[in-house]
LUMPA-37797 format. One line per 2 residues: their letters; for each residue x, y, z of N, C-alpha, C. Coordinates in steps of 0.05 Angstrom, whole numbers, padded with zeros to 5 digits. Layout:
% LUMPA-37797
A	X Y Z X Y Z X Y Z | ...
***
This chain:
% LUMPA-37797
PV	04468 01592 01325 04482 01572 01331 04477 01547 01317 | 04497 01531 01310 04494 01505 01289 04498 01488 01302
RD	04483 01466 01300 04496 01438 01319 04509 01420 01299 | 04531 01406 01309 04540 01387 01282 04523 01375 01264
DG	04501 01362 01270 04482 01351 01252 04471 01368 01238 | 04481 01399 01234 04468 01415 01219 04446 01431 01220
FD	04432 01419 01244 04398 01429 01252 04401 01458 01265 | 04387 01475 01252 04393 01500 01259 04373 01505 01283
LR	04382 01512 01314 04370 01512 01336 04344 01540 01330 | 04357 01555 01319 04341 01577 01315 04312 01572 01301
ER	04312 01556 01281 04293 01543 01270 04271 01534 01281 | 04287 01512 01307 04276 01496 01321 04255 01513 01339
VR	04271 01535 01353 04261 01555 01367 04230 01562 01356 | 04235 01579 01333 04210 01583 01315 04195 01567 01316
LL	04194 01546 01305 04175 01523 01301 04157 01517 01331 | 04180 01519 01349 04164 01513 01380 04142 01536 01385
EA	04153 01563 01380 04142 01585 01384 04115 01583 01372 | 04113 01573 01338 04093 01570 01325 04076 01555 01339
EN	04086 01532 01345 04064 01513 01353 04051 01516 01383 | 04067 01534 01399 04058 01543 01423 04033 01562 01419
LL	04042 01579 01400 04022 01598 01390 03994 01584 01380 | 03999 01569 01365 03975 01553 01352 03962 01534 01382
LN	03977 01524 01396 03958 01509 01422 03948 01532 01446 | 03960 01561 01443 03943 01577 01454 03920 01587 01440
ER	03918 01587 01413 03897 01589 01401 03868 01572 01404 | 03887 01548 01399 03871 01524 01401 03852 01522 01433
SE	03869 01531 01447 03858 01532 01476 03840 01556 01481 | 03842 01578 01465 03828 01594 01468 03798 01585 01455
DV	03793 01579 01428 03772 01563 01418 03763 01544 01438 | 03774 01527 01447 03759 01505 01465 03749 01519 01487
LL	03761 01541 01499 03754 01554 01524 03725 01575 01512 | 03724 01582 01481 03698 01595 01482 03679 01578 01482
LG	03686 01554 01462 03665 01537 01457 03655 01526 01480 | 03662 01524 01509 03660 01513 01534 03649 01542 01540
LM	03650 01560 01543 03636 01590 01550 03612 01585 01542 | 03613 01587 01516 03589 01587 01504 03568 01575 01510
AE	03574 01541 01512 03560 01526 01519 03547 01529 01545 | 03565 01535 01567 03558 01545 01593 03537 01562 01603
NL	03548 01587 01583 03532 01611 01588 03506 01611 01572 | 03502 01598 01551 03478 01594 01535 03460 01584 01548
SP	03465 01557 01562 03454 01534 01573 03426 01549 01591 | 03430 01569 01606 03402 01578 01621 03387 01599 01610
LR	03397 01614 01593 03382 01627 01577 03356 01621 01568 | 03336 01645 01575 03309 01643 01564 03297 01663 01543
DV	03315 01677 01539 03309 01701 01517 03324 01705 01495 | 03322 01702 01467 03336 01705 01449 03356 01732 01443
GD	03344 01758 01450 03363 01774 01448 03390 01765 01477 | 03383 01760 01501 03408 01755 01512 03426 01737 01506
VF	03413 01716 01479 03437 01696 01470 03454 01713 01450 | 03443 01732 01432 03460 01747 01419 03482 01763 01432
DI	03469 01777 01456 03486 01795 01470 03511 01785 01480 | 03507 01760 01499 03527 01734 01504 03543 01730 01482
LL	03537 01715 01459 03552 01714 01438 03572 01731 01433 | 03563 01758 01422 03579 01775 01410 03596 01782 01438
ER	03583 01790 01464 03613 01800 01482 03631 01778 01482 | 03617 01750 01484 03643 01736 01495 03665 01731 01471
VS	03653 01729 01443 03674 01731 01426 03685 01757 01423 | 03680 01781 01428 03695 01804 01421 03724 01804 01435
IL	03712 01803 01473 03728 01798 01489 03752 01783 01488 | 03745 01758 01480 03765 01737 01485 03787 01744 01459
YE	03767 01745 01444 03788 01743 01420 03802 01774 01408 | 03791 01800 01425 03794 01827 01425 03784 01832 01389
IA	03759 01828 01386 03751 01834 01361 03740 01863 01365 | 03745 01883 01345 03741 01907 01354 03705 01908 01350
YC	03687 01892 01331 03668 01902 01322 03653 01878 01319 | 03627 01865 01337 03615 01837 01337 03586 01848 01334
GF	03564 01844 01314 03547 01851 01310 03525 01827 01300 | 03502 01829 01296 03480 01811 01285 03458 01827 01274
AR	03455 01821 01240 03436 01837 01224 03423 01820 01210 | 03397 01832 01202 03380 01822 01185 03378 01829 01161
IV	03380 01810 01141 03389 01819 01115 03355 01831 01103 | 03359 01850 01089 03330 01865 01084 03339 01874 01061
GP	03339 01862 01033 03353 01874 01005 03373 01883 01008 | 03380 01903 00997 03412 01916 01005 03417 01919 01028
SC	03397 01930 01036 03406 01944 01066 03402 01918 01090 | 03424 01920 01110 03421 01904 01135 03411 01911 01162
EI	03387 01907 01167 03381 01919 01196 03396 01905 01220 | 03407 01918 01228 03421 01908 01255 03411 01910 01278
LA	03407 01886 01289 03389 01878 01312 03406 01878 01341 | 03434 01873 01333 03447 01865 01361 03471 01875 01354
EY	03495 01892 01376 03518 01894 01369 03538 01903 01396 | 03564 01897 01389 03576 01901 01413 03604 01909 01405
VP	03611 01922 01428 03644 01939 01412 03657 01941 01448 | 03680 01928 01446 03688 01938 01476 03694 01961 01484
DA	03689 01964 01507 03698 01996 01529 03673 02014 01515 | 03648 02006 01504 03632 02022 01497 03602 02017 01508
DR	03590 02033 01521 03574 02033 01537 03547 02027 01522 | 03551 02045 01496 03528 02041 01473 03537 02045 01450
VS	03526 02028 01431 03537 02034 01398 03519 02042 01386 | 03521 02054 01370 03504 02074 01350 03508 02078 01328
GS	03495 02079 01306 03497 02094 01276 03513 02070 01263 | 03514 02043 01267 03527 02024 01250 03513 02023 01226
RL	03527 02013 01210 03508 02015 01180 03528 01987 01166 | 03510 01973 01149 03520 01951 01136 03503 01954 01108
RL	03513 01951 01086 03502 01951 01060 03513 01928 01047 | 03502 01915 01026 03512 01895 01012 03498 01894 00981
SE	03521 01890 00970 03514 01888 00935 03503 01866 00932 | 03489 01860 00908 03471 01842 00898 03491 01811 00895
RA	03521 01819 00891 03540 01802 00886 03542 01793 00913 | 03547 01808 00938 03558 01793 00959 03528 01780 00972
RD	03506 01790 00968 03485 01769 00981 03479 01740 00965 | 03491 01748 00935 03489 01714 00926 03520 01700 00938
DL	03535 01710 00941 03557 01698 00957 03555 01688 00987 | 03536 01708 00998 03529 01691 01023 03506 01671 01030
DD	03499 01662 01003 03476 01642 00999 03498 01616 01001 | 03524 01616 00989 03547 01599 00984 03560 01593 01017
GA	03558 01612 01029 03581 01608 01064 03580 01645 01066 | 03607 01639 01082 03616 01663 01098 03631 01680 01074
IV	03630 01707 01079 03646 01726 01066 03669 01729 01080 | 03698 01733 01074 03719 01744 01086 03740 01763 01073
CS	03738 01786 01080 03753 01803 01061 03768 01825 01078 | 03792 01834 01069 03800 01853 01083 03787 01884 01082
GR	03795 01900 01101 03777 01927 01103 03787 01942 01076 | 03807 01941 01065 03813 01955 01043 03805 01942 01022
NA	03793 01919 01019 03782 01903 00992 03755 01905 01003 | 03739 01915 01020 03713 01901 01032 03689 01916 01010
LK	03697 01945 01001 03682 01945 00973 03681 01938 00951 | 03707 01926 00947 03708 01913 00920 03683 01880 00925
AG	03688 01873 00947 03676 01850 00950 03644 01860 00948 | 03640 01879 00952 03610 01890 00955 03596 01893 00988
VD	03615 01892 01006 03615 01900 01031 03613 01924 01040 | 03599 01941 01052 03604 01967 01062 03594 01971 01090
LL	03607 01969 01101 03611 01970 01133 03614 01999 01146 | 03604 02011 01166 03606 02030 01177 03613 02030 01207
VD	03624 02032 01220 03622 02025 01245 03637 02049 01266 | 03626 02063 01284 03632 02090 01292 03661 02083 01310
AV	03680 02094 01302 03710 02095 01316 03721 02063 01312 | 03718 02051 01300 03730 02025 01287 03736 02031 01258
EP	03766 02026 01251 03772 02020 01224 03782 01989 01218 | 03762 01972 01210 03766 01944 01210 03787 01939 01183
TQ	03807 01924 01190 03828 01917 01170 03820 01883 01163 | 03800 01872 01175 03789 01849 01168 03757 01850 01175
IV	03746 01838 01152 03716 01832 01161 03706 01803 01150 | 03686 01794 01170 03687 01763 01169 03651 01763 01170
LV	03638 01761 01144 03606 01756 01145 03598 01736 01151 | 03587 01719 01165 03575 01691 01169 03544 01692 01168
PC	03530 01680 01147 03506 01676 01148 03493 01655 01168 | 03469 01656 01174 03452 01637 01193 03427 01639 01184
SC	03411 01618 01189 03384 01623 01188 03372 01599 01214 | 03359 01617 01229 03342 01601 01247 03307 01609 01247
RY	03297 01594 01274 03270 01601 01272 03266 01634 01281 | 03284 01643 01292 03279 01677 01303 03285 01695 01276
EH	03304 01685 01259 03312 01698 01241 03323 01679 01211 | 03304 01684 01192 03305 01664 01167 03337 01680 01150
RG	03338 01698 01146 03363 01708 01139 03379 01726 01158 | 03392 01719 01171 03412 01731 01193 03436 01733 01185
LF	03454 01748 01198 03478 01748 01188 03492 01759 01211 | 03516 01742 01221 03535 01755 01240 03558 01770 01229
IF	03560 01785 01242 03586 01810 01232 03610 01809 01248 | 03640 01802 01238 03661 01811 01260 03683 01826 01245
AH	03687 01846 01254 03707 01870 01245 03725 01870 01258 | 03754 01866 01255 03778 01863 01264 03800 01889 01253
DG	03811 01899 01273 03827 01918 01269 03856 01912 01279 | 03861 01884 01288 03886 01883 01287 03900 01880 01263
DD	03932 01874 01275 03959 01875 01253 03956 01847 01233 | 03946 01824 01247 03942 01803 01240 03930 01799 01207
PE	03933 01797 01185 03918 01794 01170 03900 01769 01163 | 03906 01748 01179 03895 01723 01178 03886 01717 01199
FL	03877 01730 01224 03865 01728 01244 03837 01713 01243 | 03817 01732 01234 03794 01727 01221 03788 01698 01210
PR	03812 01697 01186 03806 01678 01170 03806 01647 01195 | 03833 01647 01207 03841 01625 01221 03816 01620 01243
KL	03802 01637 01246 03777 01637 01270 03748 01631 01259 | 03749 01630 01229 03730 01624 01219 03712 01599 01233
VV	03728 01575 01234 03712 01551 01237 03698 01549 01268 | 03718 01565 01285 03708 01559 01312 03688 01588 01315
LQ	03687 01609 01300 03664 01622 01295 03638 01604 01293 | 03640 01600 01265 03617 01580 01254 03604 01561 01277
QV	03627 01548 01289 03612 01529 01309 03601 01543 01337 | 03612 01568 01342 03597 01586 01358 03570 01588 01354
IG	03573 01600 01327 03539 01614 01317 03524 01582 01312 | 03534 01557 01306 03515 01538 01305 03503 01535 01338
LA	03518 01538 01359 03513 01534 01384 03488 01552 01395 | 03491 01572 01384 03480 01596 01383 03450 01593 01374
TA	03455 01586 01352 03421 01586 01333 03408 01560 01345 | 03426 01535 01354 03410 01513 01367 03394 01523 01389
KI	03405 01536 01404 03396 01553 01428 03373 01566 01420 | 03375 01588 01400 03354 01603 01391 03330 01591 01385
DN	03339 01568 01366 03309 01546 01362 03298 01540 01380 | 03319 01528 01401 03304 01518 01428 03280 01538 01448
IV	03293 01557 01449 03283 01584 01457 03255 01591 01444 | 03264 01589 01420 03233 01597 01401 03217 01574 01404
LL	03222 01549 01398 03207 01529 01402 03194 01529 01426 | 03210 01531 01454 03197 01532 01466 03177 01547 01479
EE	03174 01575 01474 03154 01591 01465 03133 01591 01450 | 03136 01580 01428 03116 01566 01408 03098 01547 01426
LR	03112 01530 01446 03102 01506 01458 03082 01527 01477 | 03095 01541 01490 03080 01557 01515 03058 01560 01502
RV	03060 01579 01481 03037 01596 01467 03014 01575 01464 | 03022 01549 01442 03002 01535 01440 02989 01519 01462
NT	03008 01519 01489 03001 01500 01507 02979 01525 01522 | 02985 01551 01516 02970 01570 01532 02936 01575 01516
EL	02943 01570 01490 02915 01566 01467 02904 01543 01476 | 02919 01522 01482 02903 01497 01487 02893 01502 01507
ES	02906 01504 01534 02890 01507 01555 02862 01529 01554 | 02870 01552 01537 02846 01565 01537 02820 01552 01522
RV	02826 01540 01501 02811 01524 01488 02796 01502 01504 | 02810 01492 01515 02803 01472 01534 02784 01482 01553
SQ	02789 01503 01566 02779 01519 01581 02750 01523 01574 | 02749 01542 01549 02727 01549 01540 02705 01520 01531
RT	02720 01498 01524 02703 01480 01514 02693 01467 01539 | 02706 01468 01558 02693 01457 01580 02676 01474 01593
LD	02675 01500 01590 02657 01518 01594 02629 01511 01577 | 02634 01509 01551 02614 01502 01534 02597 01473 01540
LQ	02614 01454 01547 02608 01430 01548 02585 01434 01577 | 02604 01446 01596 02580 01448 01625 02560 01470 01614
RT	02558 01493 01596 02535 01504 01592 02519 01486 01580 | 02525 01466 01553 02511 01445 01539 02494 01428 01556
AL	02507 01419 01578 02505 01397 01595 02478 01409 01614 | 02488 01432 01619 02464 01443 01641 02440 01451 01617
AL	02440 01460 01596 02420 01465 01580 02404 01431 01573 | 02422 01419 01573 02411 01387 01563 02398 01377 01584
ET	02405 01377 01609 02399 01374 01633 02363 01387 01640 | 02365 01415 01631 02341 01431 01635 02320 01418 01614
EI	02330 01415 01592 02312 01407 01567 02306 01378 01570 | 02328 01355 01584 02315 01328 01587 02292 01332 01615
AE	02297 01353 01637 02280 01358 01655 02251 01365 01642 | 02253 01381 01626 02228 01393 01617 02213 01372 01598
RQ	02230 01358 01581 02216 01338 01564 02201 01320 01589 | 02224 01308 01610 02211 01288 01622 02184 01300 01632
HA	02180 01321 01643 02156 01334 01655 02133 01340 01632 | 02145 01345 01612 02127 01345 01589 02115 01319 01584
EK	02132 01292 01586 02122 01265 01577 02108 01255 01601 | 02113 01263 01625 02090 01263 01650 02066 01269 01643
IV	02061 01295 01635 02040 01307 01631 02026 01294 01606 | 02038 01287 01585 02025 01275 01560 02018 01249 01573
EG	02036 01237 01584 02027 01204 01594 01999 01201 01613 | 01998 01229 01624 01976 01232 01649 01952 01234 01634
ER	01959 01255 01606 01929 01258 01590 01928 01232 01574 | 01948 01223 01576 01939 01187 01550 01920 01179 01574
HR	01935 01176 01600 01913 01158 01610 01892 01164 01617 | 01888 01195 01622 01862 01203 01626 01842 01197 01604
LH	01861 01204 01584 01843 01205 01557 01836 01175 01552 | 01850 01156 01561 01845 01125 01549 01822 01119 01571
AV	01825 01131 01596 01805 01117 01620 01775 01132 01609 | 01779 01159 01599 01748 01172 01585 01741 01154 01566
VE	01754 01145 01537 01745 01134 01517 01741 01105 01526 | 01755 01095 01547 01744 01064 01556 01722 01062 01572
NL	01713 01082 01582 01683 01089 01597 01666 01099 01587 | 01666 01107 01560 01648 01118 01544 01624 01094 01530
PE	01603 01101 01537 01586 01080 01527 01581 01071 01506 | 01590 01093 01481 01594 01084 01456 01621 01068 01447
GV	01622 01059 01431 01648 01042 01414 01662 01061 01407 | 01686 01065 01410 01706 01088 01394 01726 01066 01384
IV	01733 01069 01353 01747 01063 01337 01768 01078 01320 | 01796 01084 01333 01812 01097 01314 01833 01083 01292
LD	01828 01097 01278 01844 01085 01250 01867 01108 01239 | 01889 01084 01225 01906 01107 01215 01904 01107 01193
FD	01916 01127 01178 01903 01136 01143 01904 01108 01126 | 01923 01085 01139 01915 01054 01120 01888 01036 01132
GR	01882 01053 01145 01853 01034 01152 01861 01014 01174 | 01881 01016 01189 01888 00993 01213 01885 01012 01238
VV	01870 00989 01259 01861 01002 01278 01888 01008 01300 | 01881 01031 01308 01908 01043 01331 01887 01040 01362
LA	01865 01049 01362 01858 01045 01394 01832 01042 01383 | 01817 01017 01404 01791 01011 01407 01782 01009 01435
NG	01766 01022 01447 01752 01017 01469 01736 00991 01476 | 01727 00987 01501 01713 00960 01512 01691 00953 01499
AV	01674 00984 01495 01645 00982 01481 01643 00973 01453 | 01667 00975 01446 01669 00961 01419 01663 00927 01416
AH	01666 00916 01434 01667 00884 01435 01638 00885 01433 | 01619 00898 01443 01584 00895 01442 01574 00894 01409
AE	01601 00905 01392 01585 00925 01368 01597 00895 01341 | 01610 00875 01353 01619 00855 01332 01594 00845 01317
PI	01569 00842 01323 01555 00838 01299 01558 00851 01277 | 01562 00884 01279 01571 00893 01254 01602 00902 01248
TG	01614 00900 01266 01643 00903 01259 01660 00878 01260 | 01651 00855 01266 01672 00836 01263 01692 00836 01288
PV	01710 00817 01295 01732 00820 01318 01745 00849 01308 | 01753 00866 01331 01773 00886 01319 01795 00878 01336
VI	01815 00879 01322 01848 00875 01332 01864 00899 01328 | 01877 00903 01352 01891 00930 01343 01920 00923 01324
GG	01923 00940 01306 01939 00935 01280 01924 00920 01257 | 01897 00911 01261 01886 00896 01241 01867 00919 01224
PL	01868 00906 01208 01850 00928 01189 01809 00928 01192 | 01811 00948 01183 01780 00952 01189 01770 00962 01165
DA	01756 00950 01142 01751 00967 01118 01718 00974 01116 | 01701 00956 01127 01677 00962 01126 01666 00954 01157
IG	01634 00967 01154 01619 00969 01179 01591 00951 01163 | 01582 00926 01179 01559 00915 01166 01562 00913 01141
GR	01578 00910 01131 01588 00899 01101 01578 00923 01083 | 01581 00950 01098 01586 00970 01078 01612 00985 01086
PL	01621 00995 01064 01647 01008 01063 01645 01039 01081 | 01667 01038 01092 01674 01061 01113 01657 01091 01102
DE	01667 01094 01069 01667 01119 01054 01634 01131 01059 | 01620 01105 01057 01587 01112 01066 01582 01124 01093
FA	01602 01117 01111 01592 01131 01135 01613 01157 01145 | 01631 01167 01125 01644 01179 01129 01632 01217 01131
SS	01642 01226 01145 01633 01258 01143 01656 01273 01151 | 01664 01301 01139 01690 01313 01145 01677 01339 01149
GH	01652 01353 01149 01652 01369 01164 01647 01374 01196 | 01636 01397 01199 01631 01401 01228 01615 01387 01245
ET	01592 01384 01229 01567 01356 01239 01574 01332 01233 | 01579 01321 01255 01569 01290 01249 01546 01278 01241
TW	01554 01263 01216 01532 01245 01206 01531 01219 01214 | 01504 01213 01227 01501 01190 01242 01479 01172 01223
RD	01487 01147 01217 01474 01130 01199 01465 01111 01220 | 01439 01096 01215 01433 01073 01223 01439 01046 01208
LS	01448 01026 01223 01454 01002 01220 01445 00982 01238 | 01427 00967 01229 01411 00943 01239 01428 00909 01230
PD	01437 00899 01249 01447 00877 01234 01422 00855 01234 | 01423 00827 01222 01402 00803 01217 01402 00792 01242
SD	01391 00802 01271 01394 00787 01295 01368 00784 01311 | 01367 00763 01327 01344 00767 01346 01356 00767 01377
PT	01344 00782 01391 01329 00807 01385 01340 00827 01361 | 01322 00848 01355 01336 00869 01337 01355 00883 01350
VI	01379 00890 01334 01393 00912 01348 01398 00935 01329 | 01395 00958 01337 01401 00973 01320 01426 00996 01328
YE	01439 01006 01314 01464 01016 01320 01465 01048 01306 | 01480 01062 01321 01480 01090 01302 01513 01093 01294
VA	01515 01097 01271 01550 01093 01263 01556 01123 01255 | 01574 01134 01262 01584 01158 01250 01616 01160 01248
VR	01633 01161 01223 01658 01157 01218 01661 01192 01210 | 01682 01197 01227 01696 01228 01221 01725 01227 01216
TL	01729 01238 01191 01761 01250 01179 01783 01256 01202 | 01802 01257 01210 01814 01270 01227 01835 01284 01215
GP	01840 01289 01190 01848 01309 01173 01864 01293 01151 | 01881 01308 01141 01892 01296 01118 01915 01279 01124
GQ	01913 01254 01113 01937 01234 01120 01935 01231 01149 | 01920 01235 01168 01918 01224 01194 01895 01200 01206
GF	01881 01192 01185 01871 01169 01194 01838 01180 01200 | 01821 01159 01214 01790 01157 01217 01785 01160 01248
VV	01761 01169 01255 01757 01156 01285 01722 01147 01277 | 01713 01122 01285 01694 01113 01286 01675 01101 01308
VL	01648 01115 01311 01639 01113 01333 01611 01101 01335 | 01606 01075 01352 01586 01060 01346 01564 01066 01374
RD	01545 01067 01368 01530 01077 01389 01503 01054 01384 | 01494 01041 01411 01464 01021 01413 01447 01033 01422
VS	01430 01044 01400 01407 01055 01400 01380 01038 01407 | 01384 01008 01406 01361 00995 01402 01342 00995 01433
EQ	01351 01002 01451 01338 01013 01473 01318 01039 01471 | 01334 01055 01467 01320 01079 01460 01298 01080 01446
RA	01304 01066 01422 01287 01068 01396 01262 01046 01403 | 01270 01026 01423 01246 01014 01425 01232 01028 01451
VA	01242 01044 01472 01222 01065 01483 01207 01076 01471 | 01221 01095 01446 01210 01107 01434 01182 01100 01416
EN	01187 01078 01403 01167 01059 01395 01146 01056 01415 | 01150 01056 01437 01133 01039 01463 01115 01071 01465
LL	01125 01092 01468 01114 01117 01476 01096 01126 01447 | 01111 01125 01426 01091 01132 01403 01065 01110 01401
RQ	01071 01087 01414 01044 01066 01405 01028 01077 01425 | 01034 01083 01460 01014 01090 01475 01001 01124 01471
ER	01020 01136 01457 01006 01156 01448 00983 01157 01432 | 00989 01133 01409 00971 01130 01389 00943 01115 01405
VA	00946 01095 01422 00928 01089 01439 00910 01108 01451 | 00923 01128 01469 00915 01147 01486 00894 01168 01465
AM	00903 01168 01436 00890 01190 01419 00867 01175 01409 | 00874 01143 01410 00847 01134 01393 00825 01130 01422
GH	00836 01127 01443 00812 01131 01465 00797 01154 01470 | 00813 01175 01466 00805 01201 01465 00783 01203 01440
LA	00796 01194 01421 00774 01200 01397 00742 01181 01403 | 00754 01159 01406 00730 01137 01425 00709 01155 01440
AG	00722 01165 01458 00707 01177 01479 00690 01197 01471 | 00700 01211 01445 00689 01239 01444 00662 01228 01420
VA	00671 01202 01410 00651 01194 01391 00628 01183 01407 | 00635 01170 01427 00613 01160 01449 00596 01186 01465
HD	00610 01205 01465 00599 01226 01476 00581 01243 01459 | 00581 01241 01427 00574 01252 01415 00543 01240 01408
FN	00550 01215 01406 00527 01193 01406 00510 01192 01425 | 00522 01192 01449 00504 01199 01473 00485 01224 01474
N	00496 01242 01458 00484 01270 01461 00462 01267 01441
***
């Protein structure tokens, strides 16, 4: 029927039906995107993401075959696939020519089943004869060179080309979810490794701290022993009747006991840290001895009464300094001279008695 204004009602009905069909397809697209966003959100496994995507797309759009593959040279390793009303899919195969692989670098490949080989696409799926094939490349953390495969066996030659944009959007949602899963897994792994390292470092630190505490305790004990020995040595040296002076390699006084003060007539004032180059005006080298036998030399300063010192200087070793020992032997020498004098007098008495006896005879 034709209206008075010449408008064809059948054309209007056709346009309305086309618009209605387009609206239905848009509603299906929105439904698919909503379902994918809702179904992907709780997933924690990459394999589940592929399974959900392929299943939802295949069922909602009645696509005969949906799959995901890894591009390895001319062959593609199919990692996941779905065929409606099939418990298990096996034997599927996809080969790509070099030109097809180059075309995938620029975007999706859309071809009819009849012209697939001309486009460099050789797809073999059990019990499915595709009339349209769409290959959508993708790259994510799980698979750098991935490929989604959609094969439709319907009569509408433009069905899959019309769905290409929404398919790419769905794939974008899936790859973002996969990246999140892989990142979370990497974070868990890094966190586990970090916790393991922290535990190991903590254990190492505890062991080191324990070893350090033991070493500190041993060192403190050794220091106490050394300090005790030092006090005892100092007490022994301080109570020696001889004067003892210890010099470093540069001839500076390191140690001097109290008896050294009595020997100032030959040493002069002895100050810790001060130099001592000579004794009684004579250099130390004249008194030094490095052998096992200590060499004692007499030294008598000009004083009244006369004082006599025995002096011995021993080297402690190469670069280690010297030790000077001063012994006041004035009293011993006086006693010895007195004894010698008495012995002489006694000898003269015996001699005189003998002479008198002989004279008397």
